[in-house]
N, C-alpha and C positions, 0 to 999 in steps of 0.2 A: 504493500500500500504506500509506504514511504517513497519508494522509487517511482511509483506511478505519479504521486503528487509532485515529485521533483521534475518529472518529465513535463508536466503541464505548467508548473510554477517554479521554474529554475531560479536560483539565487543570483540575481543580477543587480547591478547598480541602477537605482531608479532614475538616475540622470542620463547616463551614457549607454546603459544597457549591457555593459561588460559583465561577463560571467565571473562570479566571485567564489564559486565552490559551494557545495551543499552544506558545509559546516558553518557557513556564514549566516549571521542573523538576517532574517528577511527585513528589507528596507535599508540595509547598510549602504552608505554612499562610498564609492571607491576613493582612494587617496588622491588620485589625479583630479577627480571632480571637486573634492574638497579644496584642493589647491587653487583651482581655476574658477571657483564660484564668482558670480558677478557682484562683488562687494561694492557697497555704496561709499565706504570710508567716511561715514557720518559721525562716528563716535566722538571725535574731538572737534567737530565743526558745529558751532551754534548758528541758528537761523538757516539750517540746512533744509533740504526739500521736505523732509518729514515734519519739521516744525512749521514750515510754511503751509503744508496741507492742514495741520491742526488749526492754524490761525484762520483758515477759511478765507472769507472775502475781506477780512480785516487786513489793511495794508501795513499796520504796525504789528509786526510779529511778536515783538517783546511784550507789548501791552496786552495782546490777545492771550498769550501763554500765561501771563501774570494773572489775568482775570480768571483763568481756569486753575490757578495755583500749580501750574506745570513748571517744573524746574528745567527739564531737558527732554528731548525726544530724538530718537534715531531709528533707522531701519538698518538691518544687516545686509540685505541683498536687494538688487533690482529685480523686478518681476516683469517679464515681457511675454506677450502671447507668442506662441510658436517657438519660444526658446525652450531648451531642455528643462530649465528650472520650473517652467509651467507644468510639465508632466509630473515632476517630482512632488510639487505642491498639491496637485490634483490627487495623486496617489495617497499622500499624507492625509488628506481630508476625506476622500470618498472611497478609497480602495483598501481600507483596513491596514494601513501601514503607518501608524502614528509614530513609530520609532524614527521615521525620517525627521519629524519635528524635534524629537529628543536629541538626535545627533547634531542637527543644525543649531539647536539651542546651545549645546555644549561648545560647538565650534565658534559661535558668535561670542560666547562668554570668554573663550580663550583669546579671540582676536581683540575684544574690547578691554582685556586686562591691561593693555598698554595705554589706556586712556583713564580718565577719572569717571567714566560713565556710571559704574556701579557703586562708586564711593558713597557712603552714608545712607544707602538704601536699607530700610529695615525689613521689608517684606515684599514678596512678589505675588501679584494677583493676576491670574490668567483671565482673559476675556471670557465670561461665562456663556454657555449655550443654554437655550431654553430646555427644560427637562424633557419635552417631547422629542426635540431634535437630538438630545443626548442619548435617549433610549434608542432612537432609530440608528444613530451612528455607532453607538457603543463606547464612545470616548470623546473627549474634548481635545482637539489637536493643540490648542493654545496651552493647555495644561502640560502636555508633553514638552512643548518648547520651554515653558517655564521651569519644568523640573530638570531639563538639560542645563539651563542657566544656573539653577540652584546647585547642581552637583559640582560645578566649577567654582562658583562664588561663595557657597555656603549660606546664602541668603534663603530663609525659609519661604515656602509657598503656602498661600492661604486660598482655599476654595469655598469658604463659607460666608464671607462678609459681603460679597457682591453677587446679585442674582439677576438672571434675565427673566423678566416677568411677562413679556409679550413675545409670542412665537411669530416673528415678522418674516415676510417673504425675503428671499435672498437679495442682498443689496445689488448684486451684479445684474439682477433683472430690472432694477429701477434706473431711472435717468433723471438728471437735473434735480429739481426741487423735490421730486418723489423720494429721493434718498433720505433727505432730512425728515420728512414726515413719516417715512417708513420706520425709523428707529426712535421717534419721539416717545419718551416715557417708557422705553423698552427695558430699563434697568431699575433696580431698587437695591437698598443696602440693609444689612442686618447689624444690630448692635454697634451703631456708629461711635459710641463712646469708647469702644475698645481700640479704636484707631486714632485716638486723639494724639496729635503731635508726631505721627509716624510719617516716614518718607516711603511712599508706596510706588513700586514699579508695576505699571499695567502692561501686560504682554498680550499681543495679538499676532495672528499669522500673516495678515495682509492689510495694508492701509492703501486705500485708493483715493477717496476724497476726504477722509477723516471724519465723516458724519457719525459712524458708529462709535468711534473713539470719543468724540465730543459728547455724544449722548450719555455714554458711560461715565465720563468725567463729571458731567452735570449732576448725575445721581450721586456720585461720590463726594460732592461738595458737602454732604451731610457729615462727612468725616471731619469735624471741626478741628482746625489747627494742623491738618495733614498737608503734606506736600506730595506732588505726584511727578513721576517721570514716566515716559512712554517708550516701549520697545516694540517694534514690529519686525517680524522675521523678514518680510518682504515689503517693498514699496513699489507700486506701479509707476512706471515712468510717465 
């Protein structure tokens, strides 16, 4: 049975498709692809593309981030349609290969170690999925990314204080103003008093327009005295 499974589901790199051997964990990215990932190099750059996406239509990026109590934001990789990274992210989210997120989270943390990006962060919160979508998928890919970062940095992960309370249609299916309305009031928080004064890193898999992240940060304002930073595994160009 095992050999039959290997015949139809060989252990290959999810980015380049290179065969890695049957003893390799499913979803493992080969060393060459890890080396040549389309990195954004945003960790040490303020007012980068990710911070500008979070600022939205506001032309004053610094003021916009300050209004959301955001200290810094960065993405690890560029995401492009028809690029091999798109295939890997799709497998991570929809093909039961969440370990891709874990490995890329670890790699991001190792790369970002040479900056101050993770300095003074107290806790990591992955972008939550609605319970219905979590049951359908079986896992939250953002949590796997967060746990990969946590393994390298030692920063704990929390999955109990931020909830997704509206099961919204996929943002990719929305356009323009519909993206903003789609995620409005989609998030809520638990026991905000327990997060007083914390520096929280919010982790997501992909940032496109920033609407989902802004909606989540709006709900997290109930964490009085907290400061936020934002990490996205990928950023759409």
